[in-house]
PAPA-245136 format. One record per residue (C-alpha): x, y, z; residue in three letters. Coordinates in nm, 4 decimals, always signed. Layout:
# PAPA-245136
R         xx         yy         zz    aa
R          X          Y          Z   ALA
...
***
This chain:
# PAPA-245136
R         xx         yy         zz    aa
R    +5.2637    +1.7927    -3.8209   MET
R    +5.0299    +2.1145    -3.8093   LYS
R    +4.7644    +1.9712    -4.0445   ASN
R    +4.7938    +1.6219    -3.8428   ASN
R    +4.7476    +1.8065    -3.4945   THR
R    +4.4273    +2.0299    -3.6612   LEU
R    +4.3343    +1.7137    -3.7757   SER
R    +4.3022    +1.5024    -3.4211   CYS
R    +4.1925    +1.8394    -3.2372   GLY
R    +3.8924    +1.8206    -3.4984   TYR
R    +3.8153    +1.4822    -3.4058   ILE
R    +3.7579    +1.5444    -3.0540   MET
R    +3.6008    +1.7651    -3.0617   VAL
R    +3.3493    +1.6117    -3.2970   LEU
R    +3.3402    +1.3043    -3.0656   SER
R    +3.2809    +1.5325    -2.7082   LEU
R    +3.0006    +1.6745    -2.9156   VAL
R    +2.8585    +1.3651    -3.0594   MET
R    +2.8847    +1.1799    -2.7044   MET
R    +2.7268    +1.5022    -2.5728   SER
R    +2.4138    +1.4168    -2.8212   LEU
R    +2.4732    +1.0424    -2.7173   ALA
R    +2.4004    +1.1677    -2.3485   ILE
R    +2.0828    +1.3905    -2.4083   VAL
R    +1.8936    +1.1633    -2.6137   MET
R    +1.9917    +0.8616    -2.3320   VAL
R    +1.9028    +1.1153    -2.0515   THR
R    +1.5755    +1.2118    -2.2594   THR
R    +1.4523    +0.8667    -2.3322   VAL
R    +1.5261    +0.7353    -1.9460   LEU
R    +1.3372    +1.0325    -1.8494   THR
R    +1.0193    +1.0017    -2.0996   ARG
R    +1.0216    +0.6038    -1.9813   SER
R    +1.0213    +0.6468    -1.6571   VAL
R    +0.7464    +0.9250    -1.6866   THR
R    +0.5471    +0.6796    -1.9150   TYR
R    +0.6007    +0.4321    -1.6662   VAL
R    +0.4766    +0.6296    -1.3853   SER
R    +0.1481    +0.7725    -1.5486   ARG
R    +0.0585    +0.4054    -1.6395   ALA
R    +0.0917    +0.3128    -1.3537   LYS
R    -0.1606    +0.5566    -1.2100   ILE
R    -0.3524    +0.5233    -1.4963   ALA
R    -0.4029    +0.1448    -1.4492   VAL
R    -0.4548    +0.1824    -1.0556   GLU
R    -0.7163    +0.4755    -1.1756   ARG
R    -0.9322    +0.2451    -1.3606   GLU
R    -0.8486    -0.0222    -1.1192   GLN
R    -0.9987    +0.2169    -0.8067   ALA
R    -1.2964    +0.3307    -1.0388   ARG
R    -1.3886    -0.0611    -1.1092   GLN
R    -1.3851    -0.0749    -0.7194   LEU
R    -1.5603    +0.2158    -0.5974   ALA
R    -1.8330    +0.0718    -0.8773   LEU
R    -1.8278    -0.2663    -0.7303   GLY
R    -1.8744    -0.0685    -0.3863   GLY
R    -2.2501    +0.0001    -0.4967   ILE
R    -2.2795    -0.3898    -0.5161   GLN
R    -2.1289    -0.4672    -0.1486   ILE
R    -2.3905    -0.1912    -0.0401   ALA
R    -2.6788    -0.3493    -0.2525   ALA
R    -2.6108    -0.6844    -0.0828   ALA
R    -2.6151    -0.5758    +0.2828   SER
R    -2.9461    -0.3810    +0.1982   ILE
R    -3.1027    -0.6778    +0.0200   ALA
R    -2.9757    -0.9625    +0.2597   ALA
R    -3.2740    -1.1323    +0.4282   MET
R    -3.2656    -1.1940    +0.7387   PRO
R    -3.1741    -1.5396    +0.8142   GLU
R    -3.1886    -1.8479    +1.0429   GLU
R    -2.9019    -1.7768    +1.3227   ASP
R    -2.7662    -2.1532    +1.3829   LYS
R    -2.5030    -2.0603    +1.7090   SER
R    -2.8132    -1.9268    +1.8693   SER
R    -3.0602    -2.1645    +1.7033   GLY
R    -3.3097    -1.8696    +1.6483   LYS
R    -3.5295    -1.9398    +1.3145   LYS
R    -3.5548    -1.6786    +1.0095   ALA
R    -3.8740    -1.5207    +1.0042   PRO
R    -4.2162    -1.6560    +0.8394   ALA
R    -4.2251    -1.4627    +0.4919   LYS
R    -4.5985    -1.4461    +0.5305   ASN
R    -4.5518    -1.2258    +0.8761   ASN
R    -4.4341    -0.8837    +0.7053   PRO
R    -4.4461    -0.7423    +1.0834   ASP
R    -4.1748    -0.9501    +1.1990   GLN
R    -3.9729    -0.9288    +0.8702   MET
R    -3.9686    -0.5671    +0.8479   ALA
R    -3.8253    -0.5954    +1.2252   LYS
R    -3.5817    -0.8247    +1.1579   ASP
R    -3.4576    -0.6472    +0.8553   GLN
R    -3.4197    -0.2963    +1.0582   LEU
R    -3.2127    -0.5268    +1.3421   ILE
R    -2.9883    -0.5298    +0.9750   LYS
R    -3.0047    -0.1747    +0.8878   TRP
R    -2.9528    +0.0284    +1.2118   LEU
R    -2.6080    -0.0666    +1.2313   PRO
R    -2.5502    +0.0221    +0.8926   LEU
R    -2.6983    +0.3732    +0.8337   LEU
R    -2.4715    +0.6802    +0.8297   ASN
R    -2.1619    +0.4981    +0.8633   SER
R    -1.8048    +0.3078    +0.6622   TRP
R    -1.7756    -0.0275    +0.6096   GLN
R    -1.4489    -0.0797    +0.5347   THR
R    -1.3559    -0.3826    +0.3027   PHE
R    -0.9851    -0.4810    +0.1828   THR
R    -0.8318    -0.6692    -0.1292   PHE
R    -0.5563    -0.8426    -0.1514   GLU
R    -0.4021    -0.9558    -0.4920   GLU
R    -0.3215    -1.3369    -0.4139   THR
R    -0.6846    -1.3846    -0.2736   ARG
R    -0.8926    -1.1025    -0.4849   ASP
R    -0.6752    -1.0427    -0.8004   GLY
R    -0.6719    -0.7049    -0.6762   ILE
R    -0.4620    -0.5010    -0.4091   ASP
R    -0.6874    -0.2079    -0.2283   GLY
R    -0.9616    -0.0681    -0.0041   SER
R    -1.2928    -0.0039    -0.0292   VAL
R    -1.5199    +0.1685    +0.2282   ARG
R    -1.8879    +0.1970    +0.1753   VAL
R    -2.1791    +0.4039    +0.3671   CYS
R    -2.5560    +0.3445    +0.3316   VAL
R    -2.7551    +0.6256    +0.3517   MET
R    -3.1547    +0.6290    +0.3693   SER
R    -3.3184    +0.8450    +0.1155   GLU
R    -3.6997    +0.7804    +0.3081   ASP
R    -3.4910    +0.9559    +0.6331   GLY
R    -3.4565    +1.2994    +0.4442   LYS
R    -3.7268    +1.5397    +0.3582   ILE
R    -3.8780    +1.5315    -0.0070   ASN
R    -3.8673    +1.8686    -0.1546   LEU
R    -4.1021    +1.7173    -0.4304   ASN
R    -4.3470    +1.6573    -0.2155   GLU
R    -4.3755    +1.9293    +0.0442   LEU
R    -4.4452    +2.1692    -0.2893   TYR
R    -4.6843    +2.2241    -0.5008   ASP
R    -4.5469    +2.3147    -0.8536   PHE
R    -4.9185    +2.3890    -0.9817   ALA
R    -5.0032    +2.6533    -0.7801   LYS
R    -4.6424    +2.8080    -0.6878   HIS
R    -4.6976    +2.7260    -0.2925   ARG
R    -4.6529    +2.4834    -0.0317   PHE
R    -4.8895    +2.1601    -0.0152   VAL
R    -5.1509    +2.2852    +0.2116   GLY
R    -5.1044    +2.6214    +0.2042   ASP
R    -5.4334    +2.8321    +0.0744   ASP
R    -5.4789    +3.2399    +0.0354   GLU
R    -5.5319    +3.2773    +0.4137   LYS
R    -5.3830    +3.0431    +0.6242   LYS
R    -5.0304    +2.8667    +0.6192   GLU
R    -5.0228    +2.5216    +0.6408   GLY
R    -4.8001    +2.2692    +0.8367   GLU
R    -4.5381    +2.1727    +0.5800   ASN
R    -4.4662    +2.5497    +0.5416   LYS
R    -4.4356    +2.6046    +0.8749   LYS
R    -4.2103    +2.2812    +0.9160   PHE
R    -3.9405    +2.4171    +0.6147   MET
R    -3.8860    +2.7357    +0.8082   ARG
R    -3.8415    +2.5348    +1.1338   GLU
R    -3.6114    +2.3447    +0.9481   ILE
R    -3.4471    +2.6335    +0.7606   PHE
R    -3.3919    +2.8389    +1.0931   LYS
R    -3.1698    +2.5239    +1.2097   ARG
R    -2.9574    +2.4986    +0.8551   ILE
R    -2.8772    +2.8428    +0.9071   GLU
R    -2.7820    +2.7928    +1.3552   GLU
R    -2.5409    +2.5181    +1.2216   GLN
R    -2.4057    +2.7313    +0.8786   THR
R    -2.4364    +3.0575    +0.9582   GLN
R    -2.5874    +3.1456    +0.6366   ALA
R    -2.9147    +3.3748    +0.6412   THR
R    -3.2347    +3.4235    +0.5021   ASN
R    -3.2322    +3.0505    +0.3715   LEU
R    -3.6064    +3.0112    +0.3675   PHE
R    -3.6704    +3.3385    +0.1606   GLU
R    -3.4699    +3.2530    -0.1006   SER
R    -3.5513    +2.8468    -0.1605   PHE
R    -3.9438    +2.9981    -0.1852   GLU
R    -3.8879    +3.2890    -0.4081   ASN
R    -3.6790    +3.0011    -0.6093   PHE
R    -3.9462    +2.7106    -0.5840   MET
R    -4.2426    +2.9922    -0.6670   LYS
R    -3.9936    +3.0766    -1.0064   GLU
R    -4.0012    +2.6881    -1.1332   ARG
R    -4.2952    +2.5700    -1.3257   GLN
R    -4.1327    +2.1792    -1.2476   TYR
R    -4.0181    +1.9696    -1.0151   LYS
R    -3.6516    +1.9883    -0.8746   LEU
R    -3.4511    +1.7118    -1.0915   ASN
R    -3.2104    +1.6851    -0.8719   ASP
R    -3.0981    +1.8569    -0.4705   VAL
R    -2.8069    +2.0406    -0.5878   THR
R    -3.0086    +2.2541    -0.8249   GLU
R    -3.0418    +2.4632    -0.4657   LEU
R    -2.6303    +2.5415    -0.5377   MET
R    -2.8247    +2.8065    -0.8286   ASN
R    -2.9266    +2.9836    -0.5025   ILE
R    -2.6812    +3.2048    -0.3772   ASP
R    -2.7790    +3.1881    -0.0245   GLN
R    -2.6793    +2.8152    -0.0623   PHE
R    -2.3377    +2.8485    -0.1474   LYS
R    -2.2561    +2.7719    +0.1717   VAL
R    -2.2850    +2.4061    +0.0558   PHE
R    -2.0522    +2.4227    -0.1795   LYS
R    -1.7713    +2.1685    -0.0326   SER
R    -2.0824    +2.0095    +0.2100   LEU
R    -2.2786    +1.8576    -0.0511   LEU
R    -2.2451    +1.4942    +0.0066   PHE
R    -2.2496    +1.3848    +0.3193   TYR
R    -1.9057    +1.2479    +0.5031   GLU
R    -1.8956    +0.9995    +0.7893   PRO
R    -1.7504    +1.0021    +1.0665   ALA
R    -1.3660    +1.0151    +1.0629   VAL
R    -1.1715    +0.6971    +1.1655   GLU
R    -1.0757    +0.8483    +1.5311   GLN
R    -1.3023    +0.9284    +1.7662   LYS
R    -1.4216    +1.2935    +1.8019   ASP
R    -1.5168    +1.4730    +2.1000   GLN
R    -1.6657    +1.7406    +1.8885   GLN
R    -1.8289    +1.5436    +1.6636   GLN
R    -2.1798    +1.6529    +1.7799   GLN
R    -1.9960    +1.9997    +1.5932   LYS
R    -1.9479    +1.8205    +1.2109   ARG
R    -2.1487    +1.9920    +0.9766   PRO
R    -2.4203    +1.9348    +0.8497   VAL
R    -2.4537    +1.8305    +0.4525   PHE
R    -2.7408    +1.9495    +0.2212   LEU
R    -2.7759    +1.6037    +0.0313   THR
R    -2.7999    +1.4459    +0.3730   ASP
R    -3.1004    +1.6616    +0.4427   ILE
R    -3.2754    +1.6476    +0.1492   PHE
R    -3.3752    +1.4916    -0.1695   THR
R    -3.6032    +1.4121    -0.4422   VAL
R    -3.5559    +1.0373    -0.4228   ALA
R    -3.7538    +0.9264    -0.1589   SER
R    -4.0694    +0.9098    -0.3835   GLY
R    -4.3149    +1.0230    -0.0691   LYS
R    -4.3867    +1.3096    +0.1104   LYS
R    -4.3502    +1.1257    +0.4361   THR
R    -3.9945    +1.0802    +0.6308   ILE
R    -3.9500    +0.6981    +0.8302   GLU
R    -3.8375    +0.8091    +1.1483   PRO
R    -3.6373    +0.4906    +1.2307   TRP
R    -3.4003    +0.5537    +0.9493   MET
R    -3.3046    +0.9144    +0.9873   PHE
R    -3.0483    +1.0361    +0.8179   SER
R    -2.7039    +1.1763    +1.0014   ASP
R    -2.7568    +1.5444    +0.9345   SER
R    -3.1363    +1.4960    +0.9972   MET
R    -3.0616    +1.3812    +1.3593   SER
R    -2.8501    +1.6713    +1.4461   ARG
R    -3.1152    +1.8982    +1.3146   LEU
R    -3.3278    +1.7225    +1.5615   LEU
R    -3.1104    +1.7844    +1.7974   GLY
R    -2.9850    +1.3647    +1.8092   MET
R    -2.6702    +1.2349    +1.8665   ARG
R    -2.4998    +1.1725    +1.5487   ARG
R    -2.3284    +0.8536    +1.4456   VAL
R    -1.9575    +0.8575    +1.5612   ASP
R    -1.6955    +0.5739    +1.3965   TYR
R    -1.7050    +0.2779    +1.6112   GLY
R    -2.0859    +0.2625    +1.6520   ASP
R    -2.1820    -0.0334    +1.4009   GLN
R    -2.0805    -0.2920    +1.7443   GLU
R    -2.2772    -0.1289    +1.9933   GLN
R    -2.5669    -0.0712    +1.7364   LYS
R    -2.5385    -0.4494    +1.6619   LYS
R    -2.5888    -0.5112    +2.0436   HIS
R    -2.8666    -0.2306    +2.0833   ALA
R    -3.0449    -0.2419    +1.7712   ALA
R    -3.2769    -0.5652    +1.8677   GLU
R    -3.3329    -0.3649    +2.1980   GLY
R    -3.4567    -0.0699    +2.0350   TRP
R    -3.7359    -0.2400    +1.7739   VAL
R    -3.8548    -0.4494    +2.0702   LYS
R    -4.2046    -0.2286    +2.0768   ASN
R    -4.1765    -0.2476    +1.6543   PHE
R    -4.4684    -0.1800    +1.5134   THR
R    -4.4742    -0.2032    +1.0851   ILE
R    -4.7884    +0.0731    +1.1636   LYS
R    -4.7438    +0.3341    +1.4497   PRO
R    -4.9403    +0.6342    +1.5340   GLU
R    -4.6457    +0.8429    +1.6414   TRP
R    -4.8206    +1.0840    +1.8740   LYS
R    -4.8700    +0.7816    +2.1672   LYS
R    -4.5963    +0.5136    +2.0190   ASP
R    -4.3097    +0.7679    +1.9893   TRP
R    -4.1922    +0.7515    +2.3297   ASN
R    -4.2506    +0.3566    +2.3816   LYS
R    -4.0916    +0.2945    +2.0356   ILE
R    -3.8503    +0.5734    +1.9400   LEU
R    -3.7253    +0.7451    +2.2616   GLN
R    -3.5317    +0.4635    +2.3856   PRO
R    -3.3386    +0.4891    +2.0709   MET
R    -3.3132    +0.8880    +2.0228   TYR
R    -3.3652    +1.0022    +2.4004   ASN
R    -3.5853    +1.2287    +2.2378   LYS
R    -3.9367    +1.2170    +2.3606   SER
R    -4.2501    +1.3267    +2.1251   ILE
R    -4.2348    +1.7165    +2.3351   ASP
R    -3.8738    +1.7433    +2.2081   GLN
R    -3.9736    +1.7272    +1.8531   LEU
R    -4.0792    +2.0410    +1.6099   PRO
R    -4.4787    +2.0063    +1.6294   PRO
R    -4.4577    +2.0249    +1.2897   THR
R    -4.2779    +1.7296    +1.2343   LEU
R    -4.5135    +1.4884    +1.2797   LEU
R    -4.7550    +1.5128    +1.1128   PRO
R    -4.4614    +1.3964    +0.7957   LEU
R    -4.3371    +1.0909    +1.0194   LEU
R    -4.4043    +0.8140    +0.8471   SER
R    -4.7158    +0.6101    +0.9648   THR
R    -4.6328    +0.2587    +0.7649   SER
R    -4.2635    +0.1351    +0.7291   PHE
R    -4.1457    +0.0263    +0.4012   MET
R    -3.8269    +0.2647    +0.2905   PRO
R    -3.6848    +0.1244    -0.0467   THR
R    -3.4808    +0.4157    -0.1408   ARG
R    -3.1425    +0.4331    -0.0600   PHE
R    -2.8199    +0.5710    -0.1387   SER
R    -2.4587    +0.4857    -0.1503   VAL
R    -2.1106    +0.6554    -0.1008   LEU
R    -1.8316    +0.4598    -0.1775   SER
R    -1.4478    +0.5124    -0.1829   SER
R    -1.1977    +0.2826    -0.3231   ALA
R    -0.8181    +0.3222    -0.3539   THR
R    -0.5261    +0.1907    -0.5146   VAL
R    -0.2073    +0.2415    -0.4760   GLY
R    -0.1688    +0.6082    -0.3983   ASN
R    -0.5257    +0.6893    -0.6242   VAL
R    -0.8737    +0.7399    -0.5070   THR
R    -1.1698    +0.7645    -0.6286   GLN
R    -1.5432    +0.8426    -0.4739   ARG
R    -1.8940    +0.7955    -0.6339   LEU
R    -2.2265    +0.8822    -0.4283   PHE
R    -2.5382    +0.6463    -0.5832   ALA
R    -2.8850    +0.6214    -0.5696   PHE
R    -3.0446    +0.2696    -0.5272   VAL
R    -3.4190    +0.1744    -0.5070   GLU
R    -3.4809    -0.1672    -0.3413   LEU
R    -3.7615    -0.3853    -0.5029   THR
R    -3.9659    -0.6022    -0.2769   LEU
R    -4.0448    -0.9735    -0.3840   PRO
R    -4.4321    -1.0613    -0.3580   LYS
R    -4.4189    -1.3950    -0.3904   ASP
R    -4.1458    -1.4614    -0.1274   GLY
R    -3.8915    -1.3581    -0.3686   GLY
R    -3.5594    -1.2612    -0.3329   GLN
R    -3.5172    -0.8534    -0.2817   ILE
R    -3.3243    -0.6963    -0.5682   SER
R    -3.1593    -0.3288    -0.5535   VAL
R    -3.1309    -0.1575    -0.8953   THR
R    -2.8608    +0.1388    -0.9372   THR
R    -3.0309    +0.4902    -1.0581   LYS
R    -2.7958    +0.7297    -1.0477   LYS
R    -2.3779    +0.7886    -1.0205   VAL
R    -2.2469    +1.0815    -0.9663   TYR
R    -1.8407    +1.0818    -0.9384   TRP
R    -1.7057    +1.2813    -0.6494   LEU
***
């Protein structure tokens, strides 16, 4: 009887141990399975968002390269391809509402094969200051300077950095920038190299442009300026295209910034703005007639040193794209430089991606 009791007790304890082990194993398997499924879902969404963000570059490129076409509703004909002035004017009407603002595109799985959205912002590199073109790296001084006289380019940069300091609370930006450039033996490869200067650390979280948020903000004028939205090395020319100033440049020049929802307003206003457009303006006498209606700034309200840097031939070809794609709970963002190639024989405009940064 005693042996039977001991045997039964042993079996009961062993059974409880086995059941506990089984529960632990099942729980572990279930936990790992749930974790794996969750991580696998996030991995899939991350890759889908990544591909969608890359697709945002193509969406932006399509909007940049779109040629003016015949408007069947109004009966307005497409401009003749042998009329560069009218082609540039109509292209500008298309570009102005797009610049420096979010465009949002939504996708559905039943229709597009994926559930998600992508926001795209197009900016013009021609509307920024090209640092490489204003500085002579062989002579280690600003273009136009000599041993006895400070040139207009240096005066302009001093004024711009002074205005940046007013926006960022930074100090000694111009002096530190000039010393940095003097020590270089070759051109900047990228504007972000300026972050090697201690005084430029104020731009640590303000490297790439952020368009206005979805809700109208009465304090939009107090939004920060962004380093790569002021300076560039991608425009390929010394001059700045005033028709396509970046949002941060507009702020530094005391002009109205882009606000959310401006696209529709600009679509209606763009045709009036370009009424006096000419492909080869003389800004000293033409600014007030051509651009004052759009910027509400007369030529006398601009820094005098800016005037020699304003482009006198309208031909923007360098753009940047901010693309932000969301799939599920995952968002992927990138910043890309693209170059527009104008057709010589009346063919289609092409756009080439030059560089991509994942943010």
